[in-house]
N, C-alpha and C positions, 0 to 999 in steps of 0.2 A: 749519489744523491739524485731524487726524483723531482719532476715538476709537480706542482699542485694546482688544482683547478679551484678557484674561489667563485662561487655563485651567490649573487644577491637573491635571497629567498624571500624576504618580507621587509617591509618599511613601515613603520608605525609613527604616527604623530600624536602626542599627548597635548592636545590644545589647552586643556584646562591648566596643565603645568606651564606651559609656554605663556599664556595669558596671566598667570599669577607670579611667575618668577624670572621669566627671561626678558632682557633688554631687547627691544625689537632689532632685527637684523634683516638685511635684504635678502640674503641668499645663504642657505645652509649646507646643502647637499646636492650633488650632481648624479647621484647613483639612481638606478631604476631596477625595479624587480625583473629578474631574468638576466641581467647583465653578468657576464662571465670575464674573469680575469685569470691569467695563467702566471703563477709565480715560478720563475726559473730558480728551483731550489729555494734558498732563503731570502732571494732578492724580491723587494717590494714591486709589485707590477706597476707599470705606468698607468696613472689615471686612478689609482686607488688612494683614497684620502689617508693622510698620515695618522689621524685619530683611529681610523678603523684598523689600519695596520699595527699600531701599537697594541691594539686589543687582541689581534689573532696571531702575531708574528711568531710567538712561542709554540703555538700549535702547528703553524706552517712548517717551522724548523723541525719540530719532532716528527711530523708526517713525512717531510722530504728526506730525512735521514733514516727512514724505515721504522719508525716508531708505530705501534699498534695498540689497540684496546685502551685508549686514553680513559682514565677513570674507570678501569675495570669493566669493560663491556658497555659503557654508556650508549655507544652508537651501534646500530645494527651492521654497518659497514665498519669493520675494525680499523680501517685505514682512512677514517673521516672524523670531522668534528663539525659541531654547530656552534657558532660564536656570534656574539652580538657586539656592535661598537659600543663605546662608552658614553654616547650622547643620550643622556636621560630624557631629553625632549623628544628626539627623533631617533630612536634605536633602529638599527638596520641589522637583520640576522644574515649571516653568511654560512653557507655549506662549503666546507673545505675537504677536499679529497685528494689523497696522493694518486698520481698517474703512474702507469708503467713506464712512461718515457723519462729517460735520463735528462737531468738538467745539463745545459751547455757548459 
């Protein structure tokens, strides 16, 4: 099994949807663009929110176990995936790539 690098690529805020549908919340997300997490095989990296992990964990598991060409050549790098968290108000896009380094 391999380690996977998870990079925060883009964060979006849909202010119109937030204003129309969301109950006010003080704090929603601690992530920042460019932030990098390393998954030790299938283990959720410390500091990565649970909701984001639930959206990507199956892809991390596949890549960590040597899976390639998810969705028949969807990605230029066959050992990668681009996944967004399931927050419809503030979606975050993550680039996930399998590393050559073995998991602990």
